[in-house]
N, CA, C and O of each residue as an XYZ file, in Angstrom:
572
protein
N     -14.965    -49.803     29.386
C     -15.125    -50.230     28.009
C     -14.267    -51.481     27.812
O     -13.079    -51.493     28.136
N     -14.882    -52.519     27.281
C     -14.120    -53.751     27.111
C     -13.224    -53.658     25.867
O     -13.276    -52.688     25.111
N     -12.423    -54.675     25.687
C     -11.405    -54.667     24.630
C     -12.044    -54.660     23.236
O     -11.560    -53.977     22.334
N     -13.128    -55.418     23.063
C     -13.762    -55.500     21.751
C     -14.379    -54.164     21.348
O     -14.265    -53.746     20.196
N     -15.032    -53.494     22.300
C     -15.610    -52.178     22.004
C     -14.519    -51.175     21.677
O     -14.658    -50.368     20.758
N     -13.437    -51.231     22.433
C     -12.328    -50.302     22.183
C     -11.697    -50.554     20.818
O     -11.298    -49.610     20.137
N     -11.604    -51.824     20.414
C     -11.034    -52.168     19.108
C     -11.880    -51.576     17.982
O     -11.339    -50.986     17.047
N     -13.223    -51.733     18.068
C     -14.084    -51.200     17.017
C     -14.128    -49.686     17.046
O     -14.283    -49.054     16.001
N     -13.996    -49.094     18.218
C     -13.919    -47.635     18.297
C     -12.611    -47.134     17.695
O     -12.570    -46.067     17.084
N     -11.545    -47.908     17.870
C     -10.265    -47.578     17.252
C     -10.362    -47.651     15.727
O      -9.817    -46.798     15.026
N     -11.056    -48.671     15.215
C     -11.243    -48.804     13.760
C     -12.058    -47.626     13.234
O     -11.718    -47.050     12.200
N     -13.139    -47.264     13.942
C     -13.962    -46.131     13.536
C     -13.162    -44.832     13.555
O     -13.241    -44.033     12.622
N     -12.388    -44.626     14.627
C     -11.564    -43.415     14.717
C     -10.518    -43.340     13.628
O     -10.264    -42.268     13.077
N      -9.913    -44.467     13.314
C      -8.914    -44.489     12.238
C      -9.561    -44.214     10.888
O      -8.977    -43.535     10.043
N     -10.765    -44.738     10.682
C     -11.491    -44.459      9.441
C     -11.837    -42.987      9.306
O     -11.771    -42.428      8.211
N     -12.207    -42.355     10.420
C     -12.530    -40.927     10.378
C     -11.291    -40.069     10.154
O     -11.355    -39.055      9.460
N     -10.175    -40.467     10.731
C      -8.922    -39.753     10.459
C      -8.533    -39.940      8.996
O      -8.036    -39.011      8.360
N      -8.757    -41.141      8.463
C      -8.516    -41.383      7.043
C      -9.405    -40.513      6.177
O      -8.969    -40.026      5.134
N     -10.661    -40.309      6.602
C     -11.557    -39.401      5.892
C     -10.968    -37.997      5.857
O     -10.968    -37.345      4.813
N     -10.470    -37.535      6.996
C      -9.906    -36.183      7.056
C      -8.703    -36.029      6.130
O      -8.604    -35.048      5.394
N      -7.800    -36.990      6.167
C      -6.632    -36.902      5.289
C      -7.013    -37.100      3.824
O      -6.405    -36.497      2.940
N      -8.008    -37.937      3.562
C      -8.503    -38.093      2.196
C      -9.132    -36.815      1.680
O      -8.993    -36.480      0.504
N      -9.825    -36.099      2.558
C     -10.415    -34.819      2.184
C      -9.330    -33.815      1.808
O      -9.460    -33.086      0.826
N      -8.269    -33.786      2.590
C      -7.140    -32.890      2.282
C      -6.520    -33.273      0.942
O      -6.227    -32.403      0.122
N      -6.320    -34.566      0.717
C      -5.747    -35.016     -0.557
C      -6.659    -34.661     -1.723
O      -6.184    -34.250     -2.781
N      -7.973    -34.819     -1.535
C      -8.922    -34.486     -2.600
C      -8.875    -32.990     -2.914
O      -8.924    -32.599     -4.080
N      -8.783    -32.166     -1.892
C      -8.691    -30.718     -2.121
C      -7.424    -30.356     -2.888
O      -7.454    -29.552     -3.820
N      -6.323    -30.956     -2.486
C      -5.057    -30.632     -3.146
C      -5.008    -31.174     -4.578
O      -4.481    -30.515     -5.474
N      -5.550    -32.363     -4.791
C      -5.579    -32.918     -6.150
C      -6.508    -32.134     -7.062
O      -6.262    -32.041     -8.264
N      -7.576    -31.569     -6.504
C      -8.525    -30.799     -7.310
C      -7.911    -29.487     -7.804
O      -8.447    -28.872     -8.725
N      -6.814    -29.054     -7.218
C      -6.172    -27.829     -7.669
C      -5.407    -28.043     -8.973
O      -5.058    -27.079     -9.655
N      -5.152    -29.268     -9.310
C      -4.491    -29.599    -10.564
C      -5.587    -29.782    -11.611
O      -6.237    -30.827    -11.651
N      -5.791    -28.791    -12.442
C      -6.908    -28.743    -13.379
C      -6.886    -29.920    -14.345
O      -7.936    -30.496    -14.631
N      -5.727    -30.284    -14.847
C      -5.633    -31.389    -15.786
C      -6.189    -32.671    -15.169
O      -6.949    -33.396    -15.812
N      -5.812    -32.944    -13.931
C      -6.274    -34.154    -13.255
C      -7.760    -34.059    -12.904
O      -8.488    -35.045    -13.019
N      -8.206    -32.892    -12.483
C      -9.608    -32.688    -12.108
C     -10.546    -32.939    -13.292
O     -11.650    -33.451    -13.108
N     -10.117    -32.584    -14.494
C     -10.955    -32.776    -15.672
C     -10.998    -34.223    -16.135
O     -11.923    -34.611    -16.849
N     -10.034    -35.015    -15.751
C      -9.948    -36.377    -16.264
C     -10.407    -37.458    -15.296
O     -10.758    -38.556    -15.727
N     -10.412    -37.174    -14.014
C     -10.862    -38.191    -13.057
C     -11.500    -37.521    -11.845
O     -11.356    -36.317    -11.635
N     -12.193    -38.308    -11.071
C     -12.876    -37.829     -9.885
C     -11.867    -37.760     -8.740
O     -11.536    -38.783     -8.139
N     -11.381    -36.562     -8.441
C     -10.386    -36.415     -7.375
C     -11.002    -36.617     -5.997
O     -10.280    -36.854     -5.028
N     -12.317    -36.526     -5.897
C     -12.986    -36.763     -4.624
C     -12.879    -38.205     -4.149
O     -13.129    -38.498     -2.980
N     -12.509    -39.106     -5.055
C     -12.324    -40.501     -4.650
C     -11.173    -40.666     -3.666
O     -11.043    -41.712     -3.030
N     -10.342    -39.643     -3.538
C      -9.271    -39.689     -2.539
C      -9.859    -39.799     -1.133
O      -9.215    -40.338     -0.233
N     -11.081    -39.290     -0.939
C     -11.742    -39.418      0.363
C     -12.011    -40.881      0.665
O     -11.713    -41.359      1.759
N     -12.576    -41.594     -0.308
C     -12.866    -43.011     -0.093
C     -11.593    -43.835      0.076
O     -11.566    -44.788      0.855
N     -10.544    -43.472     -0.649
C      -9.261    -44.157     -0.496
C      -8.702    -43.905      0.906
O      -8.175    -44.818      1.542
N      -8.821    -42.667      1.382
C      -8.362    -42.341      2.734
C      -9.129    -43.102      3.802
O      -8.543    -43.580      4.773
N     -10.447    -43.214      3.621
C     -11.256    -43.978      4.577
C     -10.834    -45.441      4.570
O     -10.702    -46.058      5.627
N     -10.624    -45.994      3.386
C     -10.193    -47.391      3.282
C      -8.852    -47.642      3.950
O      -8.678    -48.629      4.665
N      -7.910    -46.748      3.714
C      -6.593    -46.880      4.342
C      -6.713    -46.731      5.857
O      -6.088    -47.478      6.610
N      -7.516    -45.766      6.300
C      -7.709    -45.566      7.737
C      -8.339    -46.772      8.407
O      -7.918    -47.166      9.494
N      -9.355    -47.370      7.767
C      -9.990    -48.564      8.332
C      -9.004    -49.737      8.375
O      -8.982    -50.508      9.335
N      -8.198    -49.858      7.330
C      -7.189    -50.926      7.315
C      -6.167    -50.761      8.424
O      -5.798    -51.733      9.083
N      -5.715    -49.553      8.630
C      -4.763    -49.292      9.717
C      -5.416    -49.554     11.061
O      -4.795    -50.128     11.956
N      -6.671    -49.135     11.207
C      -7.368    -49.339     12.471
C      -7.590    -50.804     12.805
O      -7.624    -51.173     13.979
N      -7.741    -51.646     11.783
C      -7.933    -53.074     12.040
C      -6.667    -53.749     12.554
O      -6.740    -54.694     13.340
N      -5.506    -53.267     12.114
C      -4.265    -53.961     12.445
C      -3.396    -53.233     13.470
O      -2.471    -53.827     14.023
N      -3.678    -51.970     13.725
C      -2.862    -51.202     14.667
C      -3.756    -50.458     15.642
O      -4.896    -50.127     15.314
N      -3.258    -50.195     16.820
C      -3.969    -49.387     17.805
C      -3.333    -48.004     17.823
O      -2.111    -47.873     17.909
N      -4.164    -46.979     17.741
C      -3.663    -45.610     17.775
C      -3.282    -45.284     19.211
O      -4.116    -45.367     20.113
N      -2.023    -44.912     19.426
C      -1.548    -44.659     20.781
C      -1.965    -43.292     21.302
O      -2.268    -43.149     22.486
N      -1.984    -42.300     20.446
C      -2.341    -40.935     20.840
C      -3.447    -40.429     19.922
O      -3.168    -39.673     18.991
N      -4.704    -40.831     20.163
C      -5.779    -40.485     19.232
C      -6.049    -38.987     19.131
O      -6.382    -38.499     18.051
N      -5.915    -38.251     20.223
C      -6.163    -36.804     20.159
C      -5.107    -36.084     19.330
O      -5.420    -35.132     18.616
N      -3.880    -36.526     19.420
C      -2.807    -35.899     18.645
C      -3.016    -36.168     17.150
O      -2.912    -35.261     16.324
N      -3.308    -37.409     16.823
C      -3.510    -37.773     15.410
C      -4.722    -37.027     14.852
O      -4.672    -36.499     13.741
N      -5.801    -36.987     15.617
C      -7.004    -36.283     15.178
C      -6.746    -34.783     15.055
O      -7.219    -34.147     14.113
N      -6.002    -34.218     15.998
C      -5.674    -32.796     15.931
C      -4.855    -32.456     14.696
O      -5.080    -31.427     14.060
N      -3.909    -33.316     14.359
C      -3.096    -33.087     13.162
C      -3.952    -33.166     11.906
O      -3.789    -32.359     10.991
N      -4.864    -34.135     11.854
C      -5.706    -34.271     10.657
C      -6.668    -33.093     10.524
O      -6.894    -32.605      9.417
N      -7.235    -32.633     11.629
C      -8.135    -31.474     11.564
C      -7.384    -30.194     11.235
O      -7.898    -29.333     10.521
N      -6.176    -30.068     11.752
C      -5.360    -28.899     11.420
C      -4.989    -28.897      9.943
O      -4.976    -27.841      9.309
N      -4.691    -30.055      9.395
C      -4.393    -30.152      7.959
C      -5.617    -29.764      7.135
O      -5.490    -29.080      6.120
N      -6.809    -30.200      7.570
C      -8.037    -29.832      6.865
C      -8.265    -28.329      6.930
O      -8.596    -27.703      5.923
N      -8.091    -27.757      8.101
C      -8.322    -26.323      8.281
C      -7.360    -25.488      7.444
O      -7.774    -24.554      6.757
N      -6.095    -25.823      7.502
C      -5.094    -25.051      6.761
C      -5.310    -25.174      5.253
O      -5.222    -24.182      4.530
N      -5.593    -26.390      4.777
C      -5.767    -26.560      3.329
C      -7.030    -25.864      2.831
O      -7.000    -25.243      1.768
N      -8.130    -25.950      3.560
C      -9.353    -25.280      3.099
C      -9.220    -23.770      3.176
O      -9.697    -23.069      2.284
N      -8.589    -23.254      4.209
C      -8.407    -21.799      4.301
C      -7.479    -21.285      3.214
O      -7.708    -20.215      2.651
N      -6.433    -22.044      2.918
C      -5.488    -21.598      1.890
C      -6.123    -21.639      0.496
O      -5.922    -20.727     -0.306
N      -6.873    -22.677      0.216
C      -7.467    -22.804     -1.116
C      -8.615    -21.822     -1.310
O      -8.785    -21.281     -2.403
N      -9.410    -21.583     -0.260
C     -10.576    -20.706     -0.376
C     -10.256    -19.249     -0.045
O     -11.169    -18.426      0.010
N      -9.024    -18.921      0.171
C      -8.595    -17.557      0.517
C      -9.344    -17.017      1.731
O      -9.619    -15.820      1.805
N      -9.676    -17.885      2.678
C     -10.319    -17.560      3.960
C     -11.656    -16.843      3.792
O     -12.018    -16.023      4.635
N     -12.382    -17.127      2.742
C     -13.718    -16.558      2.539
C     -14.753    -17.614      2.915
O     -14.705    -18.741      2.422
N     -15.695    -17.243      3.794
C     -16.663    -18.197      4.309
C     -17.550    -18.782      3.210
O     -17.842    -19.978      3.217
N     -17.974    -17.951      2.277
C     -18.833    -18.460      1.196
C     -18.075    -19.466      0.327
O     -18.640    -20.471     -0.105
N     -16.809    -19.194      0.079
C     -15.996    -20.123     -0.713
C     -15.738    -21.416      0.063
O     -15.679    -22.492     -0.532
N     -15.584    -21.318      1.383
C     -15.375    -22.509      2.203
C     -16.573    -23.442      2.152
O     -16.420    -24.660      2.056
N     -17.779    -22.858      2.219
C     -18.993    -23.674      2.170
C     -19.116    -24.414      0.848
O     -19.449    -25.599      0.822
N     -18.850    -23.724     -0.236
C     -18.961    -24.342     -1.555
C     -17.870    -25.392     -1.748
O     -18.144    -26.480     -2.254
N     -16.657    -25.083     -1.355
C     -15.531    -25.990     -1.543
C     -15.724    -27.287     -0.758
O     -15.550    -28.377     -1.303
N     -16.081    -27.167      0.516
C     -16.277    -28.369      1.336
C     -17.462    -29.184      0.831
O     -17.362    -30.404      0.707
N     -18.579    -28.528      0.541
C     -19.765    -29.234      0.072
C     -19.532    -29.938     -1.252
O     -19.943    -31.085     -1.431
N     -18.876    -29.256     -2.178
C     -18.617    -29.851     -3.491
C     -17.686    -31.058     -3.373
O     -17.907    -32.082     -4.019
N     -16.656    -30.936     -2.555
C     -15.697    -32.028     -2.408
C     -16.348    -33.245     -1.760
O     -16.097    -34.376     -2.175
N     -17.181    -33.022     -0.746
C     -17.873    -34.133     -0.092
C     -18.840    -34.798     -1.069
O     -18.916    -36.024     -1.151
N     -19.566    -33.978     -1.798
C     -20.531    -34.500     -2.774
C     -19.829    -35.358     -3.824
O     -20.312    -36.432     -4.183
N     -18.720    -34.892     -4.298
C     -17.953    -35.618     -5.305
C     -17.311    -36.872     -4.716
O     -17.277    -37.918     -5.363
N     -16.802    -36.765     -3.487
C     -16.123    -37.898     -2.857
C     -17.058    -39.017     -2.456
O     -16.667    -40.184     -2.480
N     -18.287    -38.688     -2.086
C     -19.257    -39.703     -1.697
C     -20.060    -40.232     -2.889
O     -20.973    -41.041     -2.719
N     -19.719    -39.777     -4.077
C     -20.364    -40.202     -5.323
C     -21.868    -39.919     -5.302
O     -22.668    -40.755     -5.722
N     -22.244    -38.740     -4.813
C     -23.638    -38.319     -4.748
C     -23.778    -36.937     -5.383
O     -23.914    -35.952     -4.657
N     -23.749    -36.830     -6.712
C     -23.775    -35.512     -7.355
C     -25.101    -34.768     -7.193
O     -25.142    -33.552     -7.380
N     -26.187    -35.470     -6.849
C     -27.481    -34.806     -6.688
C     -27.697    -34.259     -5.285
O     -28.720    -33.627     -5.026
N     -26.770    -34.485     -4.388
C     -26.873    -34.003     -3.016
C     -26.696    -32.487     -2.994
O     -25.809    -31.959     -3.666
N     -27.524    -31.786     -2.235
C     -27.387    -30.326     -2.176
C     -26.144    -29.958     -1.364
O     -25.660    -30.746     -0.552
N     -25.644    -28.753     -1.601
C     -24.450    -28.296     -0.885
C     -24.717    -28.160      0.603
O     -23.825    -28.411      1.413
N     -25.938    -27.765      0.982
C     -26.259    -27.630      2.402
C     -26.202    -28.975      3.110
O     -25.641    -29.081      4.201
N     -26.769    -29.988      2.505
C     -26.744    -31.324      3.114
C     -25.313    -31.852      3.144
O     -24.913    -32.480      4.124
N     -24.548    -31.613      2.107
C     -23.150    -32.049      2.081
C     -22.348    -31.355      3.173
O     -21.491    -31.980      3.799
N     -22.609    -30.074      3.412
C     -21.919    -29.363      4.494
C     -22.328    -29.891      5.856
O     -21.504    -29.947      6.769
N     -23.586    -30.279      6.010
C     -24.035    -30.867      7.280
C     -23.347    -32.207      7.507
O     -22.907    -32.501      8.618
N     -23.253    -33.016      6.461
C     -22.553    -34.302      6.559
C     -21.086    -34.077      6.933
O     -20.544    -34.779      7.787
N     -20.454    -33.103      6.294
C     -19.054    -32.774      6.588
C     -18.892    -32.363      8.050
O     -17.952    -32.796      8.716
N     -19.801    -31.531      8.549
C     -19.731    -31.081      9.939
C     -19.933    -32.232     10.910
O     -19.238    -32.320     11.922
N     -20.876    -33.111     10.610
C     -21.132    -34.253     11.492
C     -19.953    -35.222     11.521
O     -19.617    -35.764     12.574
N     -19.336    -35.437     10.382
C     -18.171    -36.322     10.347
C     -17.009    -35.704     11.124
O     -16.302    -36.409     11.843
N     -16.811    -34.412     10.986
C     -15.737    -33.737     11.709
C     -15.969    -33.788     13.210
O     -15.051    -34.100     13.968
N     -17.182    -33.485     13.647
C     -17.494    -33.546     15.077
C     -17.447    -34.976     15.597
O     -17.006    -35.213     16.722
N     -17.899    -35.930     14.787
C     -17.834    -37.327     15.186
C     -16.407    -37.812     15.372
O     -16.123    -38.588     16.285
N     -15.517    -37.358     14.512
C     -14.120    -37.771     14.650
C     -13.504    -37.204     15.926
O     -12.710    -37.877     16.584
N     -13.861    -35.988     16.275
C     -13.382    -35.416     17.542
C     -13.933    -36.182     18.736
O     -13.206    -36.469     19.687
N     -15.213    -36.512     18.685
C     -15.852    -37.246     19.771
C     -15.215    -38.616     19.971
O     -14.948    -39.016     21.104
N     -14.973    -39.331     18.892
C     -14.341    -40.652     18.989
C     -12.931    -40.525     19.556
O     -12.522    -41.353     20.370
N     -12.184    -39.509     19.144
C     -10.828    -39.317     19.664
C     -10.857    -39.025     21.163
O     -10.018    -39.534     21.905
N     -11.813    -38.209     21.616
C     -11.926    -37.926     23.046
C     -12.290    -39.173     23.842
O     -11.745    -39.396     24.923
N     -13.202    -39.988     23.324
C     -13.594    -41.212     24.029
C     -12.423    -42.189     24.079
O     -12.181    -42.800     25.120
N     -11.703    -42.345     22.995
C     -10.537    -43.230     22.997
C      -9.465    -42.738     23.954
O      -8.819    -43.542     24.625
N      -9.269    -41.435     24.024
C      -8.246    -40.873     24.894
C      -8.674    -40.925     26.356
O      -7.831    -41.058     27.243
N      -9.970    -40.822     26.615
C     -10.474    -40.797     27.986
C     -10.228    -42.124     28.682
O      -9.913    -42.137     29.871
N     -10.359    -43.213     27.995
C     -10.213    -44.531     28.593
C      -8.773    -45.030     28.605
O      -8.519    -46.196     28.906
N      -7.853    -44.169     28.285
C      -6.451    -44.552     28.232
C      -5.832    -44.342     29.619
O      -5.997    -43.266     30.194
N      -5.137    -45.320     30.163
C      -4.537    -45.136     31.491
C      -3.366    -44.152     31.430
O      -2.625    -44.098     30.449
N      -3.225    -43.381     32.499
C      -2.118    -42.440     32.590
C      -0.913    -43.128     33.211
O      -1.049    -43.859     34.192
N       0.240    -42.901     32.655
C       1.493    -43.430     33.193
C       2.331    -42.273     33.697
O       2.709    -41.389     32.929
N       2.616    -42.279     34.967
C       3.421    -41.207     35.555
C       4.853    -41.696     35.703
O       5.152    -42.515     36.572
N       5.731    -41.194     34.854
C       7.153    -41.551     34.912
C       7.944    -40.260     34.911
O       7.939    -39.523     33.925
N       8.615    -39.988     35.997
C       9.458    -38.793     36.102
C       8.702    -37.523     35.788
O       9.236    -36.644     35.110
N       7.492    -37.401     36.255
C       6.722    -36.185     36.050
C       6.082    -36.055     34.690
O       5.393    -35.069     34.430
N       6.290    -37.031     33.801
C       5.689    -36.984     32.474
C       4.439    -37.836     32.462
O       4.369    -38.861     33.140
N       3.468    -37.417     31.702
C       2.240    -38.202     31.561
C       1.677    -38.059     30.195
O       0.641    -38.649     29.890
């Protein structure tokens, strides 16, 4: 993979990590009823994507799998805690937040959940590809 392709893959990966952290922020902000009634807390997703893309343009992620793992773990813990680990509540919570964050209120919850799943799997795939092309440095048994 040449340098230009790796740079754009880094930008894409950073944007997807920003999506994950924006999703967590949107979930946490939506728990504050006063704020939820007055503004669209799902916009935190778009803000997270913007920040992630900005970081990806100017910085290279050194450990993409670690960063992606932390963002996915934050998503998992926050959704499980808010939905009390009920699968039906998880589907509604994720779908509603994605629908609100992407500014598409007419989107069905099933399609929003599919979009959420594809973005999550895509972020993992990009992190694996970025990590795969990274050279290993063997120094004192560490790699």
